[in-house]
N, C-alpha and C positions, 0 to 999 in steps of 0.2 A: 613324521607328521608335518615337518616344516618345509618339505620340498614343494616346489612350485605346483606339481601335479596334484598333490594332496590339498594344498591350499585352494586350488580351483574346485576340487571335489567338496570342499567344506564351505565355499563361499559363493558358488554360482547362484544367480538369483532364482533359479527354478529347480524344482525337483528333477526334471528331465536333464537339466544341465549338470547337476551334481551326480546323477546316476551315470551319465555318459563319461564324465571326467573320472569317476571312480572305476568304471569298467576299463577305461583306457589305461589308468594307472596300474590296475591289476595285470593287464596285458603286458605292460612294460616290465613289471617285476618278473613275471613268468618268462618273458622273452630273454631277459638277462640271466635268470637264475634257475629256470626250470630243470635244466640238465643237472645242475648241482643239487637241487632238491631231490631228484631221483636217486642220486648216489647217497646223499645224506639219509634219506628215508630207509634205505637198505642197511646202511652202516649203523644206524641208530640202534638196531636190534642187537648188536654185538659190542659196540663201543660206547661206554658211559659218557665220555665227553661230547661225542656227537649227539647222543640221546638227549643230553642236557641242552645243547644248542638247539636241537630240533624242538624241544618243549618250549624253550624261550621264544622261538619263532612263532609257535602256536599262541603263546601268551601275547606277543606283540600284535599278531593279527587280531586277536579278540579285543585288545585295547584300542586298536585303530577303528574297529567296527563300533565299539562303544562310543568313541568320540564322534564318529561320523553320524551314527543314528541319533545320539543325544543332541547333536547340533541341528539335525533335521527337525527333531521334535521342538527344540527351543526356538527355532526360526519359523515354526508354524507350518512346516511342509509335510507333516504327517497327519493322517486323519485322527479324529478324536477317539479316545478310548483304546488306542493301540497299546498292546502289551510290549513295552520297550525291552524288557529282559528277553522275551521270546524272540523279538526282532533282532536283537544283538546276537543272540545265540545262533539264529538261523542264517543271518548274513555272514557270520564267522565261518560256519561250515561251507557256505557257498563259495567264499573267496579263499578258502584254505589251500595251501600247497597240495595237500593230499587230494583234494577235489580236482585241482588242475591235472595232477598226475593220473588220476582215475579216468577223467574224460578223454585225455589225450591217448592213453594206453588202451582203454577198453573200447572207446568209440572212434578212435583215430582222428579226433578233432585237431585242427590246426589253430593257430593263435586267433585268426579271424573268427572262427566258429566259437571259440572259447569266449572272446570278448563280447560277441553278439549275444551269446547265451547268458552271460553274467548280466549284461544290460537289460535283456528282456525279463530275466527272472527277478532282478532287483526292482524293475518297474512294476511287475505284478505284486511283489511283496510290499513295496513301499507305497504304491498308489492304490493298494487294495483291489487290484484287478485279478481276481482269482479265476 
């Protein structure tokens, strides 16, 4: 959470700026580690140490989304009455490694398509544009 790209996602002055920074950060992570995630996902089924690391990654993703969404709420960038727990859960699934692997494998998306989709979906979720 202390990396420059995450700080930008947490402090940009607008919701749009934070979403764009968050989607770009997710892209950077997947660009560097997507192939490793693919191997780890398969190995987790049979190797307890890898399964534990995979689960820790899931927990770190949820924690990052909890911090991100809570900061948005605290800074007044979310609409009134938003269910913060639901939002954290939903954004966690959206940015999870499993989701990246699914859309790249099933839909054949590249990193540009993935980043655009994350940004558009986060905009709809966070700005209430259903």
